[in-house]
N, C-alpha and C positions, 0 to 999 in steps of 0.2 A: 375789516375791525370785527373783533369779537366785544361785544356790548352787553351790559348787566343794567336796564334801569330801573330802580324802585321793587326790587325784588323781595319779597316776604313769603317765607316757607311759613305755614300754619300748624301746629301740631294739635292732638285731641290730650286737655288736660295736660297741657304744658304749655310753659312760654313757648312763643314763636323761635324757631330755629334763626330764621333772619327775618331783618325789621329794614326795609327801606334800603336797602343795598345796591349799590349805583357803581359800577369801577369800568376800566373797559384796557382792550389788550389791541395791539395794533402790530401788523405783520410783520415778524422779523422782531419784537421786543420782547423781553423775558422779565417778567412780574411776580415779583413773590409775593405770598399771602402768610402772614405770621400772626400767633394768636394762642393764645389758651386754648387747652384742652377744651372742647365745647363750646368753642365762641362760634361755631357757623362754617368752618371753613372749609368741611369735607362735604357738608350739606352745597354750599357755594360751588364747588368743583362739579358736584353731581348737575346742578345746573347748567351749567355751562358748556356741560358736554350731552346736555339734552337726557342726563339717565332719570333727571328727575324732573317733572315740570312745576315752576312755582306756583304759590297759593294767589300772587297778583306779581303785576309786574310784567316786564318783557325780556326776553333773551335775543337779540339779534347777531348774528355772523355774517358779516357781511351782506346786510341788507336782507337775510332770509330769517324770519321769526318762528321759533320753535313751537307759537302758538299756531301758526298758517295749516292749512290742510298740507299735508305732504312735509311742513317745515322738521316736524320732531327728525323723520327721517333722515332731511336735508343735513340738519345740522348735525347728528351724528355722524352722518360724512364727513363733513368739514372739522370736524374736532375730535381728535383722538384722544384716549385717558390710558394712563398708566399706574398702577396703585400701588401698594407698599409690597404686599406678598409676593414676588413673583409665583411662588407654586398656587397660588389660587387664581392665577389667571393665566395659566399655562394650561392649552386646552391638549395640542398632540404631543406625540412621543419621541418625533422625529425633530430636530432643527427646520430643514427644510418644510415640511408640510406645517409645522408652525406657522411662520411665515406667511406660506400658501393658505391657509386659512379665510383669511379676511379675502384674498384675491380671486377664490374661487365664488365666494359669494359676490364680488363684483361682478360674475359672467365674463371674467378674460380668458382667452385662447391660452393654451398651453404656453407659447411661445412669452405672451406678455408676462403670464405667472411668472416662468422660469429666469425672465429679464430682470422682472421689479426683484424678486427673490433675493437674486445673489445682489442685486446694488444695493438693498437695505441691509444685507448681512455687510456688506464691504464698509458701509458707514461708519455700523458699529463696531467694526474690530471684528466681527465675528466671518470672516470669508473664508472657505476652507471646511466652514463647520457644518456644509450643507445635512453629510450624511450622519453627525453626531448624533445619537440618544440625549435628549433633553436631561435626562436624570444625571448623563454622567457630568453635565456644565457645575461650575458652582455657583454661589446665591448671585455674585456678580455678570456671570455670562448670562445667567436666564435672567436678572434683570437688562440687561442690553437686546435680550433676543425678543423678550416683551416688547420692548421700542424699535426694536427692528420690523416686530409683525404689525405695528400699530404707523410704522414711516412709510411701508410697503404699500399702504393705502393710500398714500401721499395727502394726508389731512393739511388745512391750512391753519391750523391750530393744534398744541396741544396743552392737557393737562395733567400735570404730574403730582399726585396725589403722594407726599412723602416716600419718595421713589427711594430713597437710600438708607432710610431707617433701618434696615435689616442687615445693611451690607458693612464690611470693613472698612478701615481707615484707607486703604490701598483703591479699593472699589469703588470707594464714595470720591476719590480724588479724581479717578478717571472716568464716572459719572459725572461730573460735574463738568469737566472739559468736553465730554460729549455733546452734554445739552446746553452749553453754548455753542456747538459748532452746527447745532439743530437750526439755532434762534438767528445764528449768524447767514444762514442759508435762506431766511425770509419765513422760515416759519416763527408765529407767534406763541410766546411757552408762557402758561400759568403754572408757577411751581410753588407748592403748599408745603411749608417747610417747619422743623424746630430747631436747623442747623446755624446758626448767625451765618456762617462762609459762604452757604448758599444764599442766603438773603443778602448779602452785602454783594455780591458776584452778579446779581441783576442790576435792569434798569430801574426801577420803580420798586415802593415796596409798601403792599397795603397790610394794615394793621385791623383785623377784628375783635370786638370785643363784646360779647352777649349779640351777637348776631348781626352786629352794626358793624360800620367802617369806623374804628375808633382815627386814624389818619392815615395821610399818604406821605410819602419822602421819598428823597433818594438817597442812596448809599453815602454820598458824599455828606448830604444834609445831617445823616444819621452818625457818622463818624465824626462831625464836628466837634471841639471842646465844648463841655457842658451839656452837649444832648444825650438824655438818661433815658429817653426812648427805647432804644435798644433791647436794654439792660432791664425796663419791665416787662419783658415780654419773651425772649429767648435767652437761654440758659448762659451764665458768664461765661466768658471766654479771654485767655491771656492773648491769644492770638489776635481778637480784636483788639486789647490793648496797646499792641504793636500794631496794630493796623491804624488805629488813632494816632498813635503817635506819628507815624511817618504822613499821615493825612497834616497834620500840625505844620510837620516840616515842606508841607507844599506837593504831597504826593494825591494823585487822584485816581479812586477808587477804578474808573472804569477801564482803567490801563490795567486792569487785573489783581484779583485779591491774593493770587495765592504767592508763596515765599519768592517764587523765581520773579517776575515781575518786580516786585517790591524790593530786592536784593540788586537785581539790576540798574533800578531807578539810584540808588541811595549811592551804589560804586560810582554812575556817572556823574551823581553832584558831587560827589567826593573828588572825584577826579576834575573836575571842569572849576572847584573852588567854591561853588556853591552854597555847598554846607561843610561845616569842618566835623572834625572828629567825634566833637561835644556832642553837636546834634545827633551823628549817626550814632554815637554811645548812647543817646535817649531812647531810639528805638529798642537797643538789645535791653537796656534796661526795663523797659514796658514788658517785654517778653520774658523777661524772670521774674513777673510779677506774682504769677500764680506758684511760685514757688515755694515748700513748706517752709517755714521760718522755724518749726519746734523738731529739735533732731530726734531720733527713735530713739525707744526704749533698748538698751542693752538685753541681749536676749537672755543672757546667763546673770543674771543679776536676781537669783533666786526665786523670782516668783514661779507659780504654779503653771503648770506646763500646758501648752494648748493643742494645737491639732496639728498632728505630722506624717508625713510619707517617708518611709526608708525602703528604697529600693525598689519602687511599686511597677511591677508589669503589668497590663492587662491588655485584654484580645476583644474583639467586636466582631462575629461573623469569621470568627476562624482567622484573622488577621490581627498581629498584635498592633495595637496602637500605642500603648505606653511601654516605655524601653527603660526601666531600669531611673523610676523618675523619684528625688528624694524632694520635699519642700516642709519647712518650717513655718506653722503662723503661730506663732507664740500668743498667749492670753492677751486681751487688750492691743492688741495691733492689726491692722486692717492688712492685707498683701493684696495685692494687683497682678492678675495672671493675664497675662494678653499673649496673642500671637495669631498666624494668617490661618484661615479658615481651610481645617482638617489637621489643626495642627495638633488636636487631642485632648483642649482645653475640657469640653464637656465631661468627656471619660472623665479627664482627673479629676471633676469638680462632683461625680457620680462615687467616684470610688472613694474622695476624701468623707465623701458622707455617707459611707456606708452602705451604700444603696445598690452598687456593682463591688462584688468580691474581687480582689486580686488576682492572677494566675501565680503571682511570687511576689514575695517585699510584705510590709508590713504597714498600715496607717491605723493610727493609736489617738485616743483624745485622754488630757491627762494623764499619758501615760499606760491607758486600758486600751485594750483592740476597740475601734469604732464601730458600734452597732446602728443600723437604721431606725431612724426617730431621735436622737441623742443628736445630731447635726441637724439643723432648720435650711432646707433647702427651698431655694427661690429662684426656678427655671425661665428664660423668656418667657413673657406670657403668662405669668401665672396664676391670671385670674380665668385662663382655661380649663384650669381644674376645680371651678366651682359646679357644685352641684346641687347643692341643700334649698330649703324653700326658705330660708332666711337667713340673713347677715347674720344674726346672733349665734342660729345653728353651726354656721360655717367655722367661726372662730372657738366655737365650743368642740367641735370636731377632735381634731386633734388631741387636746388634755384628755376628752373622754375615750378615746384609741388607749390612752398612756396608762388607763386607769386611775387616772385624778378623780377626789371626791368631788363631788356636786359642788362644795361650798368651795371648792378651790378653783374650780371652772366656773363659778360666778365671779370670784374675787379676779381669775385670769383674763376673761374676757371685758370686764368694767377697767383692768387696768390697761389693753391691748386697746381698746375703742378709744380712751382717752389720749392714749400716746400718739393716734393717728389719725384723729379727729373723724372717726366715724360713727361716735355715739348716736348721733341722730339717724342711723343707716338701720341699726338693730334689727327693725320689723320688715324693712325694705325686702324684696326679691332679688338675690343676688344678680340674676339675668336682667333687670333695670336699672341698673347701675351704670353710670356712664365709665367710659374707659378707665380715669382715673380713679375712682370711687374703687372700683372693682380691683384695681391693683395694688389700693393701699388693704383691700377685705382680704385677699390673698397670702400679704405678707401678713397681715394680722392673723390668719386661721395657720401661720408656722411658730408666730412669735408666742402664743399662748400655751404652747407644748414646752415653755420653757427650755428651748435646746441650751446646749452649753457652747456650742459654736453655732457660724452661721456662714452658708454658702450663695452667693449673690450671683446666677449667669445672664450677663446683659440685663441686670436690673433697669437700666433709664432707657430703655429702648420705645421710643413713642411717647415720652413723657415730656412735658411743658416745664416751662420755665419754674414753675411754684412747685409743679409735683418731682422735680430731681430736686428741687435747695430744700423741700420737706426730705427728701430719700436719704441726701446728704446729712442733714444735722441726725436722723437716725441714725445712719452707719457710727457717724462720732460717738452718739450718745452710748450705743450699746458697747462699742470700743471702749469708752473711757469709763464701763463699767463691769470691763475686766472681761469681757467674749473676746475670743478670736473669730475674725471675718477674713473671707475669703473673697473678693469680687475679680470675675470673669467680666473682661469689656475689650472691644473691639476700642472704645474711646479710651485713651491714655491719659488724655489732655485732661478729660473730666474728673478723673478720680487721682493724677496724682498728687493733689492737693492734701487729699485723706490719706493716701497709701505712708505707710510705716516703710514698706517693702514693695519693690517689684520684682517678678517672675516673669522672662519671657520663654515661649517655647518655638520648638521647630522640630517636626516631624517625631512628635513624640516624646522630646525629651525637653528638660529646660537646657534651653542656649545662653541663657545668662541672666543672676538673680543679683540685687543690691538693692542702695536704698537709691530713690529718686535722684537726691544729688547726684550720684554716681552715674545714674543713667545717660550714654552720650552715642553720640553716632556710631561708633564701634561695636554698641551694645546691640544695635538694631540691625546691622550690617550681619553678625552673626546669629540671628533670627530670623533674616529672611523678611523683614517687614518695613515697610516704611513708615521714618518717625512722624510726629506729629508737628503738625506745618508750624505753630510755635517752634520747636526744637531746628526744623530744617532753617527757620530765620534766625535764629541765634545764632546758629553754627557760621551763618551765611554774612550776618554781620560781625562776628566774632573774627572772622577770616579778613574780612575788609579793613578792619583798625588793625588786627596784626599787622599787615602788611605794610599798611599806615605806620606803624609802630613796633619797631622790631622787638621792642621790649616788652610790648605786651603779648608778641608769641612766645618769648622765653618764658613769660609767666605762666601762659594757660596752656603750655604744651603746643605741640607740632600739631596744626591742624590737616584734617582728614579729607578725604575725596568726599564727595556726596555718597550716599548708599547706592550700591548697586541692586539692581533688582531681583530677587531672589532664584537661583538657577530652577530649571523646570524637571520635575522627573522625566527619565527618557522613558521612550514611549516603545511599550511591548509590541516585536512585529505580531503582525497578525498569520494565523496559521494559514495552512492551504486551504483549508475548508473555509475559514472564514471570509474568504477570498470570493467563496460561490456563492450564486444567488440566492436569498431565503425561499425562494418561489420554484426553484428546483432541486434544493434539499427537502423542499417537503412531498415535492411531487414521488423523486426517487426513494423517500420514507415509505409512501404510503403504497407506490408498487414492490418496494421490499415485505410490504407487511401481509400482500397477498401473495405474492412469489416464493416465500422461504416456505410459505405451509403447502405450495404447489410442488416443492421437491422433494420425492419421498425416498429417496437412494441416501443410503446413510452417509458415503464419500460424499454427496451435496452439500450436508450439513456441514462438514469439515470445511468446505469451498463458502458456505455461508460464514459460520466462525472466522477465516482468515480475511474475507471481507469486512466484516465487521472489528477485528483488530487494525486493518489499515485504516478504516474510517475513523476509530479511536485516535491514531496517531496522528491521521492527519488533520484531527479538530486540537491537539497540543494535548490530550488526557494520557496520562501516563497510566501504566498495568496498577500501578497500588491508588491511585484516585480513581481510578474508574472500578478497581475491588472494593474500596469503601463505600462508592456510591451505590454499586450493585450490593450490597453485605446482606440486607435484607431477604431480596431476591435469591441470592446464594442458598441462603439458609432454608428458604422455602423449596428450593432446589433437593436439599437433601432430604427435607422432611415430606415433599410428593415420593419421591423415588422410596423413599422407607415405606410410606405406606402404601404402595404397590407393591412392593416385594413380600408384603407378609398376605398370605391367602387364607381365609379360614373358610370357603366353602368346598372344600374337598378335591379341585382343580389344580392344585400348588405341581409347579414340576418335581419340585424335591418335596415330598413329605414328613414332615417330622413327628408329630404326634397327629394325628387325624383330629378334628378336620384341618389341623393347624399344618402348613406349609410355606414354603418361598416359592416364588412364582417370578421365573426367571422373564417372562416374557409378558409380565404385564411394567416387571421394572423397566426394560428396554424401552417399552412405549411411552411409562412417564419420562424417562431420563429425556428422549426423544422432544416430545411436547415440551418439558420445562427448557431444552435446549434451544429450540424455536425460539421461545420465549427470552432468553437469555440475549441471543444473538439481535432481538429487534428493540431491547432494552437499551444493548450498546450500541446500536445506531441510532436510537433516541437520543442519548448520551450524548453522541458526538454532534447529531444537529443542535441540542441544547446548549453544549458547549463553545460551538462557533456561529451560533445566531443570538443575539440579544430578542427580548421578549416582544421591542418595538420589530423588532424584524418578521419575527412569524406573523404578529397581527397582520403588518401591512403584508403582507405573503399571502396568508388568506384572502384577505379581502380583494387583491389584485386575482386571485385564482377564481375567485367569486364572481369577478364583473360580470361574465357572460350572462348570469341571471339578473343582472339589469333588466335585461331586454324583457324577461317575463316580468316586470312591472316589480321584483324585490330589491327592497331599498338599501341595496350594497351600501353606499355609500355611509348611510345613517350605522348601520349594522358596522363598519369599521371603525367609524369614528367611537361608537361608544367601546368598542373592545380596545381601543388605542384609551380612550378616557380611561377606563379600567385598569387596563395594565399598568398606567400610570399613577394613578389612584392608589392602589393597594399596596404599596408597598408605604406611600405617605400614611396610609391611616395605621399599617404598621408600625411605623415609626412613631406617630402620635399615642399611639395606644401606650407605647411601652414609655412613651416620656411622662406619660398624665400616672401610669403604672408607679413611676419612680416616684413621681411628687407624693404620691398618695402612700407609698410608703413610709417616706420621708415624714409624713402627718400620723405615722403609729398604724397604717393599714397594715395587716398581716394577711398573706397571700397563701400562708400555709394551712397545716389541717385539715380538716373533715371536708367533705361534699359542699357542707350546707354551708360552712364559714366561708369558705372559696366563692362560693355565688355572692353570697354578700359581699365580698371583699372586691370581685369584681364588679360589683354594682356601681361602685364609687368610680371605677374606671370609664363603663358603657356611657352613663347619663354624661357624662362631660363631651364623650367621643362623639355622641350621637347629637348633640348639640353642636358641637364644634364641626362635622361632617354637615349640617343642613346649615351651617353660615358660610361654609367654603363652599358647598354647593351656589347659594346664590351669587357668589363672588366670581365661580366663574363661569354661570348663567349670566351675570352682567359683562364678563370677559367677553363671551360670545356672542350676546346683542351688541357691542357696541364695534364690534369688527361685521355686523350683517348679516347675522346667522342665519341660514335659508335651509328649513329640511328638505331632504331627499336631493339635495345639490351631490353632483356625482365631484367625491375627494380622491378617488384613487387615479391619479395622474398615467398616463400610461407610460412602460417604461418597459423599452422592448429588451429582450435577454441579449449580454454582448455576446461575441463567438466565444470564448472561453465558456462561459455559461452553457451555452447551446452544445459544444461540446461536451461538456460535463457531463448533459442530460442524455446526450445519445450515448455514450459511452457509458453511463450507469446503467440504462435499459437494454442493451446490447448485452452489457455482461450478466444481467439479471436472466433475461431471454435464454442465454444462452446454458447458464447453470441448471433453468427447469427443464429446457428440451433435452439436454443430455443428463439427466436425472432419471426421464421416462424411456430413453434409449439404453442406459446400461446400470 
């Protein structure tokens, strides 16, 4: 049993975070903890897994107190923890190594580590992913990986702190099923959540308010007619209304809260005659309760134009992400854009806001080309762009960049402060605000610039019920005032009641567009995403009623089959060189770096060039691609030869005008030296194209393993290198995101050196603060998995027969070229 008794957490110069909290979780029990932001949920989660100690009270896990000598380490071993952002918890760069990280700290032997790793990955649906790079996984897969890494350590209890807050609807449903399976297997689970469906799938629900347990209830009690406790602390949900209607007909939420079990029960009851069509129809009516009752305005009603894109194409990293997208957001309307992860939603948002120029097509605001700053943009976690010393300065930052007068700036700050209820915070430090307060201030920093359109990217992620309600009220108010608004969200059901139109994206294109009333199962089939639970249940109930009454089927149209999963993209076959162990490639490259300069004969250079071309071919690098990659080196090749052809010391082979002449020997020497460098560059390109940074880091660590016997901390060096390779691209992406956000607030990154330095200062400060926060979370993740310095982390892995053959063959070939070049 995991027990918390009279826990208090006291804070300096602030109210207690927890006040006499007592709760318990039995093995195999799934318990939800709900409440407003700042109510103490995450603090309680940290106490339960001993990441933090209570000021007063007791934490007991199977009889062990975290306050006992050695008790905290024992509790941390018994209670695993999974947080919100997977990127802030992942330590290694290869899937198998991530799962094995904690197992190495348990000092298990290699066989036990491999068995537990395979078992944990299979349990979360990632069997066969052992060799995959962590960066290649989707957000949902990364969260499954974190859970696998925790489960591999075989904890008795799990604490999950909003683990699905950053996942799309399909990944959330999958993760919910996984959590239920973990609980059924006997692990006690504490689930911190703002999601009503997640709360209702649990055995019990605790609600925290101002650091206290406000109430405890079962899902059946919360779904009983007239019980309003759930609505007070969790966002409103049409699906919950439908569940409540099903419970009123006799359904028990313990049988499952997903659409499938509910629809199956209704079908059985209808078939047995226990329920009639009218009773079943009551569930369908409840599932429609969240639909809009006001028809959208006509786009062609003569009003001023809003924000529009026409045939937009855009690329990221050389790959086209948007393929001829056209989208209209009329003035005074809210357009909801949704799609699976990687569909191009954020790229479209940046392009519509004028932050990323399209490769082709046009983006216009009120008929004119859109410019950065004209459209307000709030990316997910907009509070991460805050960097000034007070809330008032943050609110004034954007209008000041846009050249507003001080009088106008003051008026804008006061107006937005009233609108967002942050007037009492104007003198506060933005870094001392709560999450909800910081989110409101960040949004206010956009609105003070008086944007003519607004783009919101996952605006409600992590907000509680009150925060979401305030956000929806603001969006509706701005739309009524005539502002075109684009909302990008994974949670369609939350925004459908406010949306005038919906656009579903798939693979960089608009797969479907229309009004919320026109949205049906077929639209989701075309978009390759799962429909919201409300629509799934409504569709299933309509099918039941249609089968019961043929006339209904005729009226509503033919029913469709449930949505099929989106087809997975075809896997690109691995190149020949990619199948070779990275250690072999590193050793062969190092050997080549020496051997190519030990081959003096000109014909040997031709042999090396041929070997380099064969390597590029085996790595799947074409001639044009290689030429593009080596363009700068080829230019240098020409310049070096030209510099060595010209002689000014009178020793030229061909004298033009003393002492100026042409040195053929100098040009030949320079040509041979540069040719050798180009050979090595081609070989390095072949290795880089066929080997991930993760594999290269792992190869260097394994090759350095013998140094461990001399006291060199090879394991720690490898861990640092691995984490650096994982975090460098994350830091680059974060810097790019903050830069775009600041550009939307009127910061210009063009101009002279000093102006650019000042502009980048608005990026560096929030970036560094964010890095410190991320470092803290990664350190907590390492500590939660029992991190021990100097542990041996590079697990032995002998070379396969093919790899040994490649190594021997490569070394013999190089030796033959060197020897022959000295003989002939």
